[in-house]
VOPA-578336 format. One record per residue: x negated, y negated, z negated of N, C-alpha, C, O, CB in turn. Coordinates in steps of 0.1 Angstrom, whole numbers, plus 2048, in hexadecimal, padded with zeros to 3 digits. Atoms other than C-alpha are relative to their C-alpha. Glycine has a CB too. Layout:
BEGIN
XYZXYZXYZXYZXYZ
...
This chain:
BEGIN
80B7F77FF8C8D412F47F77FE7F47F57F37EF7F87FD80D
80980080C8B0D4A2D77F47F88037ED7FA80D7FD80E7FC
80C8087FE895D302D47F38088007E98048077FE7F67F4
80C7F77FF87CD4D2CF7FE80480E7F280881180280C7F7
8027FB7F2882D572F37FE7F580A7F87F781580D808804
80080B7F6885D353047F17FC8037EF7F980F8077F47FA
80E8047FD85FD2D3007FA80880B7F18038127F88017F4
8067F87F5858D4A3188047FB80D7FC7FB81780580F7FE
7FC8057F386DD3B3337FA7F38037F77F080F8107FE800
80780D7FE85DD1932E7F28038057ED7FC80F7FF7F87F3
80D7FC7FB83BD2A33280080580E7F78018167FA80A7F6
7FF7FB7F2846D3C3518037F580A7FD7F681580B80B800
7FC80B7F7855D1D3607F37F78047F27F380F80B7F87FB
80B8097FF835D0935B7F38088007E88037FC8007F67F5
80C7F780281CD2635F7F47FB8077E97FD80180480D805
80C8057F9805D153787F87F67F77EC7F77F58037F980E
80780A8097FECF73617FD8067F37F28037ED80A7F47FE
8027F980D801D0D3427F38078007EA8067F780B8097FC
80C7F88007E6D2534D7F47F78047E87FB80180280B80B
80B8097FD7D1D0835B7FB7FA7F37EF7F87F28057F580A
80480680C7D1CF93397F880A7F77EE8077F180C7FB7F8
8077F58077C6D1B32A7F28008057E88017FD80780D802
80E7FF7FA7A8D1C3427F87F47FC7ED7F57F880180080F
80780D80479FCF733B7FC8007F27F07FE7EE8087F4803
80380180F7A1CF93157F680C7FD7ED80A7F480D8027F8
8097F580278FD1B3167F27FC8047E87FF7FD80480D807
80D8057FB773D0C32A7FA7F67F77EE7F67F48017FA80E
80580A809770CEF3127FB8077F37F08037EE80C7F67FC
8057F980C76DD072F47F48088037EB8097FB80B8097FB
80C7F87FC754D1C3077F37F78007E97FA7FC80180780E
80B80980073ECFD30D7FD7FC7F17F17FB7EE8057F3807
80380480E742CF32E87F980C7F97F08097F180D7FC7F9
8077F4806739D172DD7F18018047E98037FC80780D804
80E7FF7FB71AD162F37F77F67F97EC7F87F58007FF80F
80880B80670FCF52E57FE8037F17F38007EC8077F2802
8017FD80E716CFF2C17F580B7FE7EE80A7F480D8057FA
80A7F5802701D1F2C67F27FA8027E97FD7FB80380B80A
80D8067FD6E5D0B2D67FC7F77F47F07F67F08007F880D
80280980C6E8CF12B97FB8087F47F18047EE80D7F87FD
8047F880B6E6D0C29F7F28078027EA8087F980B80B7FD
80D7FA7FD6C9D1D2B07F57F67FE7EA7F97F980080680F
80A80B8026B6CFC2B17FE7FD7F27F37FB7ED8057F3808
80180380E6BECF528D7F880B7F87F08097EF80D7FE7F9
8077F58056B2D182847F18008037E98037FB80680D804
80E8017FB692D132987F97F57F87EE7F77F47FF7FD80F
80680B80868CCF22867FD8057F17F38017EB8097F4800
8027FB80E690D032647F48098007EC8097F680D8077FB
80B7F7800678D1F26D7F37F98037E97FC7FD80280B80B
80D8067FC65ED0927E7FC7F47F77F07F17F68027FB80E
80380C808661CEB2678048017F17FB8027E88067F4806
7FB80280E677CEA2487FC80C7F77F880B7EC80F7FF800
8037F4808671D0F23D7F18058027EE80F7FD80980B803
80E7FD7FD64DD1024B7F77FA7F57F57EE7F57FC7FC80E
80980580A635D0D22E7F57F78057F27EC8007FA80B7F8
80B8077FA619D012448047F28047FC7E88047FA80780C
7FB80D7FC62FCE42508017F67F58017EA7F780D801807
7FF80980C631CD622D7F37FC7FA7F27F47F18098077F5
80D80280660CCD62277F87F48057F87F28127F780D801
80980B7FC5F5CB82287F28047FA7F18077EE8057F27FB
80E7FD8045CFCBE2267F87F37FF7F77EC80A7F980B809
80980C8025B9CA22187F28057FE7EF80B7F48047F67F5
80D7F97FF595CAC2217F47F87FD7E97FC7FE7FF80780D
80B809803580C8E2198047F28008107EF8037F480380A
7FD80E80057DC692187F57F98087EA7FB8068017FA7F2
80A8087F856DC512317FB7F47F98037EB7F48077FC80E
80680B807555C392217F47FB8097EB80380B7FB8047F2
80A8067F7540C222377FE80980C7F280B8107F37FE7F8
8017F77F4548C382557FA80D7FE7F68148087F97F880B
8067F280453BC5724380B8077F98128017F07F37FF7F8
7F67F8807551C732377FA8067F37F080E7F480580C80A
8057FB80D54CC7A21280A80B7FB81680B7FE7FF7F57F6
7F77F6807559C971FD8097F87F68067ED7F27F880B7F9
7F7806809576C901E67FA8007F27F580B7ED80E807800
80480180E56DC841C380C8027F78178027FB7F87F37FD
7F57FF80A581C871A38097F48018157F67FF7FA8017F2
7F880C80058DC631A680980080D8147FB80D7F87F4800
7F87FF7F3599C6B1CA80D8097FD8188058017F880680B
7F57F78035AFC881BD80A7F87F78167FA7F97FB80C7F8
7F78088085BDC711A28087F58088147F38057F87F97F4
7F980A7F75C5C561BC80B80680881580080A7F57F9808
7F67F97F75D7C6F1D280C8047F78188017FB7FA80D806
7F57FC8095ECC7C1B48087F37FC8147F37FC7FB8077F4
7FA80C8045F3C581A98097FB80C8147F68097F67F57FD
7F98047F55FFC4F1CC80D8088028188028057F880080D
7F47F87FE617C6C1CE80A7FE7F58167FE7F77FC80F7FF
7F680380B626C651AB8067F28028127F07FF7F88007F3
7FA80D7FD62AC401B580B80080A8157F98097F47F7805
7F67FF7F563DC4A1D480C8097FC8168098037FA80580C
7F67F7805652C631C080280C80980E81180B80D7F87FF
8007F57F664AC7F1D97FF80D7F87F680F7F17F57FF80B
8017F3806652CA21CE7F58088077F680A81380E808800
80C7FA7F9632CB61D47FA80A7F67FC80B7EA7F67F5804
8097F8807619CD01C97F27FD8057F07FB810804810801
80E8037FC5F4CCA1C87F780B7FC7F78117F17FC7F37F9
80A7F68035D8CE31CB7F27FA8047F07F580F80380D808
80E8057FE5B3CDA1C87F880C8047F78167FC7FA7F97F4
8087F57FB59CCF11DC7F17FC7FF7ED7F180480480480E
80F802802576CF31D37F980A8097FE81480C7FC8017F2
8087F87F755BD011E97F18007FC7EB7F57FA8027FC80E
80E7FF801538D0E1E47FB80780D7FF8128107FB8097F4
8057FB7F2526D122067F28048007ED80880A8037F680A
80E7FC800503D1A1FA7FD8047F28038007E87F77F4804
8057FC80D4F1D2B1DE80480E7FC7FC8157F68047F67F5
7FB7F2803506D4A1D97FC80A80A7FE8088168107FF7FE
8067F67F74F7D691E780580E7FC8068117F07F1800801
7FC7F3803503D8D1EA7F38087FC7E980880380780780C
80C7F98054EBDA41D67FD80C80A7F281180A8028057F2
8027F57F74F0DC01F07F87FD80C7F080681080D806803
8078047F44E2DAE20E7FA7F38007F57EE80B80A80280C
80680E8014D6D8C2028077F780A8007ED80E7F1801801
7F98097F64F0D7C2198087F67F980F7F97EF80880980A
7F880B8064FFD5B21080F80180381380880C7FA7F3804
7F17FF7FE524D5520E8067F27FC7FF7EA7F580680B7F8
7F880C80453ED3920B80A8047F681180D7F88067F980D
7F77FC80B552D391EB80A7F57FE8067E97FC7F88027F3
7F680A803573D271E78078037F380A80E7EF80B80180C
7F87FF80D583D201C580E7FB8028107EF8057F87F97F5
7F28047FE5A9D201C78077FF7F28058087EA80780A809
7FA80280D5BDD121AA80D80880081180F80A8037F27FD
7F47F88025DDD2219C80C7FB80881680280A8048007F1
7F58057F85F3D0C1B280080580E80A8078158007F0800
8027FD7F25E5D171D380980C80480F80B80F7F1804802
7F77F47FB5F7D3A1D580F7FC8018168038097FF80B7F6
7F28047FF618D281D08037F780B80F7F280D8057F97F3
7FE8097F5613D121EE80180780E8028018187F57F6801
7FF7F87F3613D2F20880D8068018158077F87F580A7FF
7F37F97FE630D4021880180D7F980D8117F580180280F
8007F4808626D602067F87FE7F47EC7FE7F47FB80C809
80780380D61ED581E27F980D7FB7FE8187FD80A7FA7F6
8087F4805604D6E1D17F97FC7F37F97F07F07F680580B
80780380D5F0D701B17F28068017F08118048088077F4
80E7FD8005CBD701B07FB8047F27FF7FD7E87F77F5806
8057FC80D5B8D821947F37F97FD7EB7F88067FF80F7FF
80D80580459BD731817F580B8017F88177FF8007FA7F2
80A7F67FF57AD8418780080880D7F981280E8008097F4
7FE7F87F3584D901AA7FC7F780C8017EB80C80E805801
8038077F3576D851CC80A80580A80C81180B7F2802804
7F77FD7F558FD841E97FA7FC80D7F57F180E80E7FA7FE
8068037F3583D8620D80780880B81180F8087F1802800
7FB7F87F558BD9422F7FB80F8008018178067FD7FA80D
8077F37FF574DB22288038097F57FF8157F57F27FE801
7FD7F780C581DC020780980B80481080B80E8067F87F5
7F97F47FD590DE220680F7FE7FD8188058037FB80C7F9
7F28028055B0DD61F480480A7F68108097F280880080C
7FC7F58095B0DF41DD7FA7FD7F27FD8057E87FC80E804
80580480D59EDE21C07F58097FB7F18077EF80B8017F6
80B7F8805581DFB1BE7F27FC8057E880080080280F804
80D8057FA567DE91D37FB7F57F88027EC7F38027FC80F
80680A80854EDD41C17F67F88087F07FE8117FA8067F3
80A8087F9537DB81CC7F87F97F57FD7F27ED8067F680A
808806809519DAC1B97FA7F38067F57F38117F48097FB
80580D7FB510D871BD7F47FB7F87F37FD7EC80B7F57FF
80B8078064EFD751B68037F17FF8067EA8097F3802809
7FC80E8034F7D541A67F47F87FB7EF7FB7F080C7FF7F6
80C8078044D9D3C1A48047F67F480F7F17F37FA7F780B
7FF80980A4D4D271857F97F38047ED7F38057FA8067F2
80580C7FA4CFD041917FC7F57F68027F37EC80B7FA80A
80480C8084BBCE71827FE7F48097FB7F58157F38037F9
80280C7F84BACC318D7F37F97FA7F17F87EE80C7F67FE
80C807804498CB218D8037F17FD80E7EC8017F580180B
7FE80E802493C8E1838027F880D8087EE80D7F47FA7F8
7FE8067F3491C851A780D8038078107FE8127F480480A
7F37FD7FB4B3C941AD80080D80980A81080F8057F5808
8017F47F84A6CB31BF80680C7F980880C7EC7F1803804
7FA7F48064B5CD61B97F580B8017EF80D80B80D804808
8097F480149FCF31AE80780C7F981180A7F27F37FC7F9
7FB7F48074A6D161A37F580A7FE7EF80F80880C807808
80B7F680348ED2E19280680D7FA7FE8167F87F67FA7F7
7FA7F58064A6D4718480E8028068147F980C8017FF7F0
7F27FD7FB4C7D5818C80780A7F78018107EE7FF80580F
7F87F68074E2D6D17E80880880980C80481480A7F87F6
7F87F77F84F4D8B18C80D8037F980D8077EE7F880D803
7F37FD805519D9018880780980A8068078168087F37FD
7F97F67F852FDAC19580F7FC8008157FA7F57FE80F7FC
7F28047FF552DA41A280780B8088028128118027F3807
7F77F87F856FDB91AF8027F980E8027ED80E80E8037F9
7FE8057F2574DB51D580C80580680F8118077F3803809
7F37FC7FA596DB51E58027F880D7FC7ED80F80C7FD7F7
7FD8067F35A3DAD20880C7F67FE8167FA7FA80480B80A
7F680A8025B6D8C20880C8038098177FF8057FA7F2804
7F47FE7F75CCD9822580980B7FB81480D8007FA80580E
7F77F68065DADB420F80A7F97F78157FF7F47F88097F8
7F78078095EBD9A1F98077F48058107EE7FF7F97FD7F3
7FA80C7FB5F3D7D20F7FF8018107F68078157F87F37FB
8008007F15FCD782347F37FA8057EE7F080180C7F8805
80D8057FA5DDD742498027F28067F87EA8057FB80980B
7FE80D7FA5EDD5625A7FF7F47F67FB7E97F980D7FF807
80180A80B5EED442387F27FC7FD7EF7F17F98078057F4
80E8038035C9D462357F87FD80C7EC7FB80B7F980C7F9
8078037F45C0D402597F97F38007EF7F180780A80180C
80780D8015B8D1C2517F28017FB7E97FB8018087F67F7
80E7FE80559AD2723D7F78088097EC80580C8018077F2
8087F77F858FD432547FC7F980D7F37FC81480780C803
8038087F4590D2A2717F37F87FE7ED7F380880C7F7805
80C808803574D172607F48097FD7E98047FA8027F87F3
80A7F780355FD3625C7F37FE8077F37FC81380480F802
80D8027FA53AD312617FA80E8047FB8187FC7F67F97F6
8047F37FA52BD4D2777F68077F67EC8017F27F97FE80D
8097F880851BD682628027FF7F17FD8067E97F37FD803
7FE80380E527D5A24080E8057FC8177FF8007FD7F27FC
7F37FC805543D6D22F8067F57F67FF7EE7F080080E7F9
7F980980955DD5921C8078077F580D8127F780A7F7807
7FA7FA80C569D611F98097F67F98067EA7F97F58067F6
7F7808808586D541E58028057F28038117F080E800807
7FF7FD80E588D531C080A7F77F980D7EC7FE7F28017F9
7F880A80859ED441A57F77F57FB7EB7F67FB8078087F4
80880B805593D231987F98037F37EE7FE7F18097F37FE
8077FC80D58BD321767F38088037E98067FD8098097F8
80C7F97FC573D4B1877F67F78067EA7F880480480B809
80980A7F9565D2F19C7F87F87F57EC7F57F78087F7809
80780880B55ED1A17C7F68097F97EC8037F580B7FB7F7
80A7F780754DD3816B7F38018087E880180380680E7FE
80C7FF7F8536D3B1897F87F27FF7EC7F27FF80480380F
80680D80152FD151877F97FF7F37EE7F97F280A7F5802
80780080D527D191627F38078007E98037FA80A8067F6
80C7F97FF50DD3216A7F57F88087EA7F780580280E807
8098077F74FED1D1867FA7F37F97EE7F07FB8077FC80D
80480D8054FCCFC1727FF7FF7F17FE7F57EB80A7F5804
80180080F4F9D0714E7F47F97FB7F57F37F080080F7FB
80C8068054D6CFA14B8017F18017F87EA7FB7F4805807
7FF80E7FF4E2CD715480A7FA7F780C7EE7F78047FD80F
7F680580A4FCCD41397FA7FD7F37F08037EF80B80B7FE
80580480E4F7CC31188098077F681280E7F98017F07FF
7F87F980B504CCF0F780E7FA8008178017FB7F97FD7F2
7F3806800521CB70FB80980780A8168078098007F1803
7F87F97F652CCCC11980580D7FB80D8138027F880280C
7FC7F3806531CEA1027FD80B80A80381680A80F8007FD
8057F57F751ECFE11D80C80580980C81180D7FB80B7F8
7F57FB7F753ECFF1328057F48088077E980380B8067F8
7FA80B7F754BCEB15080E7FF7FD8168097FE7FC80380E
7F280380156CCDB14A8067FF80F8017F68168037F37F8
7FC8007F2580CE216A8077F38058087F081180A80B802
7F980C7FC592CC01697F77F37FE7FB7E980280C7FF7F8
80880C802575CA915F7F28028057EF7FE8108007FC7F1
80E7FF7FC550CB215F7FD80980C7F28098127F88057F4
8017F77F4556CCB17B7FC7F780C7F47FB81580C808803
8038097F5554CAD1937F27FC8007ED7F780A80A7F4800
80E804801531CA61877F780B8087EC80880B7FB7FF7F2
8097F57FA525CC719780580480E7FD80981680180C7F7
7FB7FC7F353CCCC1B580B7F78048137F37FC80480F800
7F58087FB553CB81CB80C80980480B8158067FB7F780C
7F47F97FC576CC11D57FF80280F7FD7F881780D7F87FD
8007FD7F2576CD21F780C7F980780A7F38127FF80F803
7F48067FA599CC71FE80C8007F580C8087EC80580780D
7F48008085BACBE1ED80C80480A80E7FE8148037F27FA
7F57FA7F85D8CD21FA80D7FB7FA80F7FE7EE7FF80F802
7F38058055FACC21F780B80780780C8088138017F0802
7F37FA7FB61CCD31FB80A7F67FD80E7F37F280380E7FA
7F680B801636CB820280E80680281080C80D7FD7F5809
7F37FA7FE65ACC31FC8087FA80B80E8028138087FF7F3
7F88077F666ACA92127F87FF80D7EF7F680E8057F37FB
8088017F465DCAF2358017F38087F97EF80F80480C809
7FD80C7F966CC8F2417F67F57FC7F37EB80380E7FB7FD
80980A805653C7B22C7F18038047E87FB8008018007F1
80E7FD7FD634C8C23A7F97F58087EE7F18057FF80D808
8068097F762DC732557FC7F37F97F07EF7FB8097FC80B
80380D80762EC5423E7F58037F67ED7FA7F480C7FA7F9
80A7FD809619C662247F28018067E87FB80180380D7F8
80D7FF7F85FEC6F23D7FA7F38037EF7F080280280980C
80480E7FC5FDC4B2497FA7F97F47F07F27F580B7F9807
80580780C5F9C3E2267F28057FB7EA7FD7F780A8017F4
80D7FA8045DDC5621D7F57FC80A7E97F980680180F7FF
80A8047F65CBC4E23E7FC7F17FF7F17ED80180580380E
80380E8025CEC292377F77FE7F47F07F37F380D7F87FE
80980180B5BBC302177F38078037EB80A7FA8068067F4
80C7FA7FA59FC4022D7FE80E7FC7F28137FC7F47F87FA
8027F18025A6C6422480180780D80980381680B8057F6
7FF7F87F45A1C7E23E80B80A7FE80A8137F57F2808803
7F47F98025C3C8E24180480880D80280381880C7F77FC
7FB7F87F45D1CAA25780C8087FB80D80B7EF7F580A805
7F47F88035F2CBD25880480780C80080481780B7F87FA
7FD7F77F5601CD826D8057FA80D8017FE81880A80A7FB
7FA8067F4614CC12857FB7F28028027E98068108007FE
80680D7FE5FBCA52878017FC80F8007F08117F18017FC
7FF8037F25FFCA72AD80D7F880380E7F180E7FE80C809
7F48077FE622C9A2AA7FE7F17FC7F77EE7F280C8067F7
80280E803623C742AB8067FC7F38007F57EB8067F780B
7F980280D63CC7328E80980B7FE81580B8038077F2800
7F87F4802649C9428380E7FD7FA8188017FF7F980A7F7
7F3802806664C8726C80A7F88098167FB8097FE7F87F3
7F78087F7671C6D28580580980B81080880F7F87F4806
7FC7F87F5671C872A180B80A7FB81580C8027F4809805
7F67F7805685CA028B80D7F87FE8187FD8017FC8067F3
7F480880369DC842808087FC80D8147FD80E7FD7F37F8
7FA8047F36A3C782A480680C80781180B80D7F57FA809
7FA7F47FA6A8C9C2B080D8047FA8178078017F580B7FF
7F37FC8076C2CA429680B7F68028167FA8047FD8017F1
7F680A7FE6D3C8329B80680180E8128008107FA7F27FF
7FC7FE7F26D5C892C180980B80181480A8077F4801809
7F87F47FF6E3CAC2BD80E7FD7F98188027FE7F980C7FA
7F38038076FDCA02A48097F68088157F88087FD7FA7F2
7F88097F8708C832BA80680780C81280580F7F77F4805
7FA7F87F570CC9A2D880B8097FC81580A8037F5808807
7F67F7805720CB22C380D7F87FD8187FC8017FC8087F4
7F5808803737C972B68077FA80C8137FB80E7FC7F47F7
7FA8057F373CC882D980780B80781280980D7F57FA809
7FA7F47F9743CAA2E880D8047FA8178068017F680C800
7F47FD80675DCB22CE80B7F68018167F88047FE8037F1
7F780B7FF76DC902CF8067FF80E8127FE8107F97F27FD
7FB8007F376FC8F2F580980B80481380A80B7F47FF80A
7F87F47FD77CCB22F780E7FF7FA8188038007F880D7FB
7F3801807797CAB2DD8097F68078157F980A7FE7FB7F2
7F880A7F97A2C8C2EF80580580E8118038117F87F3803
7FC7FA7F37A3C9E31180B80A7FE81480A8067F4806807
7F67F68027B7CBB30380D7F97FD8187FD8017FC80A7F5
7F48078047D0CA32F38077F980C8137FA80D7FD7F67F5
7FB8077F47D4C8F31380680A80A8118088107F67F7807
7FB7F67F77D8CAE32880D8067FB8178088037F680C801
7F37FA8057F3CBD31180B7F58008177F98017FE8057F2
7F680B800805C9B30F80680080E8127FE80F7FA7F37FD
7FB8007F3808C9C33580980C80381380C80A7F580080B
7F87F47FF815CC033380E7FE7F98188027FF7F880C7FA
7F480380782FCB531A8097F68078157F88087FE7FB7F2
7F880A7F8839C9832F80780680C81280280F7F67F5805
7F97F97F5841CAF34B80C8097FB81480D8037F6809808
7F57F8806858CC233380B7F87FA8157FD7F57FA8097F5
7F680880886CCA432680E8018058178007FE7FB7F2800
7F27FE7FB88ACA933D80680D7FB81280D7F7800801810
7FB7F480688DCCD3318037FE7F180D8037EC7F580B801
7FD80380E88BCC030D80E7F97FF8167FB7F67F57F77FA
7F38077FF8A8CA831680B8098028168087FC8007F580A
7F67F67FD8BCCC53248038087F480F80B7F17FC80980C
7FD7F880C8B7CD93048087F87F68117FE7F07F28047F9
7F880880A8C5CBC2F080E7FF8058188007FD7FA7F2800
7F28007FB8E3CBA30780880C7FD81480C7FA8007FE810
7FA7F38038EACDF3018018027F180580D7ED7F880B807
7FD7FF80E8EACD82DC7F48067F77F68087EB80B8097FE
80C7FB8088C7CE42D17FC7F47F77FB7E97FB7F4805809
80580B80A8BBCD12B27F17FD8037EA8058098028057F2
80E8047FF89ACBF2B17F780B7FA7EC80E7FF7FD7F27F9
8087F680788DCDA2997FF80C8097F481280A8078047F3
8017F47F7896CF62B27F77FD80C7F080681080E804805
8088037F5886CE42CF7F27FF7FD7E98048048057F2807
80E801805867CDD2BB7FB80E7FE7EF8118017FF7F87F4
8047F2802866D022B27FC80780D7F280E80E80B8087F9
8027FA7F2868D0C2D77F27FB8057EA80480980B7FC80A
80C8057FA84CCF52E27F38037F77E88037FC8017F1802
80B7FC808836CFE2C47FC80E8037F08128038047FF7F1
8037F27FB839D232CF7F87FF80C7EE80780E80D808802
8078027F482DD182F17F17FC7FD7E88018028067F680A
80D805804810D052E17F880B7F97EC80C7FC8027F47F6
8087F6808806D212C97FB80B8097F08108088088067F5
8047F67F7806D3A2E57F47FC8097EA80480B80B804809
80B8057F87EFD252FB7F37FF7F87E98057FD8047F1805
80C8018077D6D1E2E07FC80D7FA7F080F7F68027F57F5
8037F38047D8D412D47F880880A7EE80E80780C8087FC
8087FA7F57CCD4D2F67F27FA8017E88018028087FF80D
80D8078007B1D332F67F78047F57EB8077F78027F17FF
8087FC80B7A5D3D2D47FA80E8027EF8117FE8088007F3
8047F27FD7A3D622DE7F480080A7EA80780980B809805
80B8027F678ED582FD7F37FB7F97E88007FC8057F780B
80C806807777D432E77F980B7F77ED80B7F68047F47F7
8057F6809773D602CE7F880A8087ED80E80480B8077F8
8077F67F7769D782EA7F37FA8057E980180480980480C
80C8077FB750D5F2F87F67FF7F47EA8017F68037F2806
80880180B742D592D57F980D7FC7ED80D7F88077FA7F4
8067F380373DD7E2CF7F480380A7EA80980680B80B801
80A7FD7F5729D802F07F37F87FD7E87FD7FD8057FD80E
80C809802711D622E87FA8027F37EE7FF7F18047F2803
8057FF80E70ED692C37FD80F7FC7FE8127F08097FA7F6
8017F1803708D8F2C67F48027F67E97FD7F87FD80880D
80A7FD80B6F6D9B2A67FC7F47F87F37F57F07F4807806
80380C8086F6D7829880D7FB7FA8137F17FE7F97F4809
7F2802805716D792848027F47F880D7EF7F780480D7F9
7FE80C80870FD5C26E8037F480980B7EC8067F37FD7F8
7FD80B7F670ED4528D80E8028058157F98077F680180B
7F37FD7FB72DD5729A80B7FB7F78157F47FB80280F802
7F680580A741D5027A8017F17FF80B7EC7FE7FD8067F2
80080F802736D2C2788067F980D80E7F080C7F27FB7FE
7FB8057F473ED2529D80F8028008177F98047FA80680D
7F27FD801760D362998077F77F68127F27F980380E7FD
7FA80880A767D2227A8027F280580C7EB8037F88007F3
80080D7FA75FD0128B80B7FF80A8137F580B7F27FC806
7F68007F6774D092A980E8027FB8187FC8007FD80A80B
7F37FE806791D152948057F37FA8117EF7FC7FF80B7F5
7FC80D806791CF42818047F680B80D7EE8097F57FB7F7
7FD8097F4790CE12A280D8038068157FA8087F480180A
7F47FD7FA7ACCF42B180C7FD7F78177F97FB80080F804
7F680380A7C1CF12918037F180080F7ED7FF7FD8057F2
7FF80E8007BBCCC2928087FB80C8117F380C7F37F97FF
7F98047F47C6CC92B680E8058018177FD8057F880680C
7F27FB8017E4CDF2B28097F87F78147F57FA80080F7FC
7F880880A7EFCCB2948037F380680F7EE8047F87FE7F3
7FD80D7FA7ECCAA2A780B80280B8147FA80B7F37FB806
7F67FE7F5800CB82C580D8037FA8177FD7FE7FB80C809
7F37FC80681BCC82AF8067F47F88127F27FA7FE80C7F7
7FA80A80981FCAC2968017F28068087E98007F87FF7F3
80080E7FA819C8E2AD80680180E8107FA8107F27FA800
7FB8007F281EC962D280D8068018178008077F6806809
7F37F97FE83ACB02D180B7F97F88167F67FD7FF80E7FB
7F580780884DC9F2B48047F38068107F08067FB7FF7F1
7FD80D7FA84AC7D2C480980180C8137F980E7F37F8803
7F87FE7F4858C892E580E8057FD8178008037F880980A
7F37FA803874C9D2D68097F67F98157F67FB7FE80C7F7
7F880A80787FC802C18067F580980D7EC8057F87F97F5
7FA80A7F6886C6B2E180E80480381380F8017F780180D
7F27FE7FC8AAC662EC80280980C7F980A8148077F3801
7FD7F77F48BBC7D3067FE7F880D7F87FD81680E8057FF
8018087F38BEC613207F27FD8047EE7FD80F8077F27FE
80E8037FD899C5831D7F980D8057F280C80F7F97FC7F3
8067F37FB88FC7D32180480480E7FC80881680380B7F6
7FB7FC7F28A5C8433F7FD7F680A7F97F98168108017FF
80380B7F689FC623507F18008047EE7FF8108047F37FB
80E8017FD879C6234D7FA80D8037EE80E8077F97F97F5
8067F37FE874C873507FF80380F8067FD81780880B7FA
8017FC7F2869C963717FE80F8017F98167F87F47F9807
8007F17FF86DCB937E7F28058007E87FF80680780480D
80D7FA800850CD03787FF80980C80881180F7FD8087F3
8027F87F4842CE03977F980D7FD7F78158057F87F880B
């Protein structure tokens, strides 16, 4: 009889066990598919919520505790922060944010405002990068079309010998006014707006524009050596403190240890996931647990399938002995049982594909990855069965096969 036809009779003879194995292996793959989908969904959520979430990478240093009092950051504090990051070899971006909360008044209604000076690094630290123009004020109230103007009254400040502040003159400057929400996601600026003081609008300007305003305010206090201009990196600290230092840390795993080091140096630090006891450790433990479960599931499933198929082959060993008696070569017998094997796992693979289409509907990248993993797993199992289990059994002698074989029910 043609070996191509014999495998059908073998399947028919052992159909109860054969189809039971199809159901068992199919259920195993369905469980693995479900877990892989859940695993990928969890990894995708972690990427969106943590790794690819700009806010999750940000550390805000807002002051320093000295003698139980919170002081603004000085120039030496900023240098110390940068030095610490370089010492640790942490890849990062640093943005210094300045703030004027008094003195600046709108000429239209004499209403005060809060003015933030943002450096050129700040726009690159948000999820939606943008470019701010010099000479422009950005706020929640601007039209966003670049035609609205706002005139500011900028006081010219003098310091008395006693250290008091006086102002007897002012300067008026006109700025373009634009809506910050037109160029950047509102959620990216929500941190600032959450600090909003009732009744006081907030304005954002480039650091160059901010420095120009400071030059107007403090020009009478400068000496000739100052060249009548504030240096943004040196003498600027003589006139205004840093409101906060904003750090973008590339490696999210290092956030927890960095925050602890800054806090141990008495800096007031906050970051998006401060409520987590240890963000990096939690993420590492979560990923490790999911990976261990996946490895255990695949390993146990592989061993179970191999043991199940070995028992199936053991029930066939008398038939294998009979094939040998009738003159079939080891190669022909192996061909027959490989056909039985390929048919079984072919059916299982089709069932798995159908299930994967259902659970991965419209998520074809996950579908392709799950199918690729399961294909490799099935190929590995089939290879082990074909090259080890089937070949080992067929190479046994006829007497061994007939004597130890038992009829299949």
